[in-house]
C-alpha positions, 0 to 999 in steps of 0.5 A: 788078941782082938783086932785093934781098930784105929780111932779114925775108923772106930769113931768115924761119924755116922751122922751129920751131927757128929762131923767136926768143924764143917757145920756149913757143909753138913747144914747145907747137905741136910737141908738139901736131903730133907727138901729133896733138892740134892744135886746129882753131882757133888764135888767135895774139896778140901785138905786131907782128913777133914771129912770129905769121904765121911760126909759122902758116905753119910749122904749115901746112907741118908738118901736111901734111908738105910741104917748105918750097920745095914749090909745092904749099904754096900749094894748101893755105894760104889767107891772108886779110887781115882789114883789107881783107876784113872784111865778111860777104861775105868770110867767106861766100866763105871758108866756101864754100871750106872745103866743098871738101877739099884736093887734096893733103895732109891739111889746108887751113889758113886764116890770117887776119891782123889778125882783130880788124878783122872786123866784128861781123856777119862775126865772127857769120857765122864762128862756126859754121864756126869751132866745127865745121869739117870735119876737114881744115880748120885755122883760124889767126887772128892779131891784135895786139889780142886785146881787140878779138876778141869773146868768142864767137870767143875761146871757140872758139879755142886761144889762144897769147900771143906775147911781145915778144922780148928785146933779147938774143935780137934782138941774138944773131939779128942777130949770126948774120945779120951773120956770114952776110952777111959784115958786121962789126958792133959789139956795141953797135950791134947792141944799140942796134938791138935796143933801138930795135926795141922787141921786134919782130924784124921791125923790128930786121931792117928797121933792120939793112938800113937800117944796112947801106945807110947804111954802104955797106960791110961795117962797121957802127959804134955811131956809124953807128947813133946818127947814122942813127937819131937817138939820143942817146949814153949818154955825154951822160947820164953827163957830165950826171950827173957835172956834177950831182954836183959841183953845177955847173949850167953844164955840163948847160945847155951840153950841153943846148944842144948837144943842141938844136942837133943837132936833138933834142927837149927832151922826148927828152932829159929822158925819156932822162935819167929812164931814165938815173937809173932805171938808176943806181938799179937798178945800186946793188944787184947783184940788180937790175943785170940789170934794165938792158937795156944792153951790158955795157960801159955796165952797168959805167959805170952801176955805177961812177957809181951809187956816187957818188950816194945813193939819196935824191939819185937819187930826187929827181933822178928825181922832178924829171925826171918832173915836167918830162916830165909838164909839158913839152907844156903849157909855154909855154917848153919849153926853160926848163922843161928848163933849170929842171929841170937847175938844180934837180937841180944844187942839190938836194943843198944843199937836202937838206943844209939840210933835214937840218941844220934837222931836227938843230937842231930835234931838239937844241932839243926835247931842250934844252927837255925836259931844261933841265939 
């Protein structure tokens, strides 16, 4: 059996053109390299799995003019995991290495991952070398927690802030990889994987590999992703809202019971319902429809359902769902708290109508009192 290589490694970008969703970073780095204006200390910060270490390796290769597969790369790139090498002794060892010029190429590149894990003493030991390194040394520091890096380090680095990758960008990249692997995937399945990855392409590729293994074939469907990732289908929420619009609390309670029997958590349901109501609100205006990160087919369903409810009703529902979410963990009877929220939503329109009627009657009475004729 051949050794399996995960997609995150197999499809790691080898050039800036292949990096997804970080055009502001790659353009700046490419221009800096082309114009020979690359700083000697760079700090790459941003969420996990967005390309920080990948970009650092691309920089190291390009400034030395090496081919991607050249074994000589290893002699010029030094990677240090600061999570497990965070003492003063580790930094002193690194400083000792910096004193020797490269045997091949022009630069020695030191990539320090999770740099925020260095101790204060290690940071302080690193300051002088970071500020005035030899002409052949480039330091690239990577961190997911920029606020933990001490200000004296930040002031000596050129800082690059990586973004969370957009769902559409992740979905498009997964589609390209699926095509190369000869795998048929439904667009909605890819979108759901991208949504679950929370802005990290590496996480999306890991989930994609899991789905390929789960489907045991060359076809991945939306239902495969829903089952394997234990995600509630959009259709549940559309059905619940349709029932609420008819002021029927029985159907939502039955759907909620079905969801619980499938092993989902009650808070998971109420959070998802809150997000659904939010999407209905933003889809009532064509200008805010693009704020929904859902497939086009689902987006059309949101727009259609949004026309059936007034903004005040949706806001009332959203407030009830939000209060239920806040109070869920402290509740002694969590199921009842969700069921109560659903029953309130089913009959909130009647309360709004009654309030409006009462206000009208009061207004009439005041007019009669003011003008008795």
